[in-house]
DOMARVEX-266512 format. One record per residue (C-alpha): x, z, y; residue in one letter. Coordinates in steps of 0.001 Angstrom, whole numbers, plus 500000, padded with zeros to 6 digits. Each point is the difference from the previous one (the first is absolute). Example, Ala and Ser with C-alpha at 12.3 -4.5 7.8 and 13.67 -1.06 7.14 Angstrom:
2
512300507800495500a;501370499340503440s;
***
This chain:
112
109748256903376835x;502418501913498380x;498698500373496638x;501725496701498259x;503456501328501429x;499303503534498389x;498816498584496808x;503251497586499826x;502325502848500901x;498371502251497264x;500090497365497150x;503448498492500883x;502699500512497342x;502274502911500630x;503564499337499017x;501286502316496946x;502512502668501367x;503261499547498033x;501164503214498248x;503487500957501748x;503004499769497889x;501007503010497998x;502793501863501934x;501835500498496634x;499734498777496858x;501305501974496823x;500726498653496561x;499606501632497067x;502817498909497639x;501574501351496876x;497698503072500307x;501393500608503583x;498618499700503433x;502076497918502078x;501193500776502506x;499510503651499423x;499471500959503601x;498186498205502617x;499214500719503742x;496649498699501817x;497990501123503016x;496613501303499849x;497066497228499348x;502617497862498217x;499544499015496493x;502285499998496919x;499607497654497114x;500938500821496443x;500695497113497597x;500210500653496312x;502887497759498682x;500248502095496868x;498279498912496502x;498467503580500006x;497099501365501828x;500900502625502850x;498324502035502670x;500957500707503667x;498754503676500291x;500728502505502921x;501337503299498734x;497349501446502492x;497396497677498671x;499457498310503403x;500165496633498321x;499786498642496581x;500154496282498725x;498427500713496681x;501362497576497257x;501997497350501434x;500510497356497315x;503150497641499795x;500203497561502702x;497412501568501987x;500283501617503484x;498254502763502160x;500124500765503646x;499540503014501775x;499726500891504015x;501656503140500811x;497863501472502754x;501652503573500261x;503895500556500883x;501959502065497512x;502300499725496992x;497942498862496829x;501730500590496476x;498313497862497334x;500539499133496306x;498461498088497016x;497394502194498224x;500917497909496936x;503740500370500135x;500517503484502110x;503683499220500216x;499540497347502417x;499971501389503477x;500413498803503365x;499192500782504006x;498258498624502670x;500732501107503624x;497289499467502381x;501026500397503696x;498060500199502921x;498146496742501597x;502446497810501962x;499988500619503846x;497762497558501693x;501641497883502856x;499109501469503831x;497459498150501499x;500907498496503659x;
***
């Protein structure tokens, strides 16, 4: 009878998927995004870490992403699913500006 095996498979714990590491980390230091330009591939993430004593935002100029208020010592991660060049700034301090370049996906290895 297969029922006990099916029930065991349905109730077995599923290992938690670990989140992929960020392709890049950008620190907010002294009212500056460091580094000011990073390049990642599509479907990779960028983590922003606020090392300042003031709150900041990470807001795309084209409004495609927005961290909202990011308090001191907090981080926010965004996955870039579209290729292109994304200018962003801090809405609270508009002179803070930087750029993320998202290149196409990495080529898959040829199958043999």
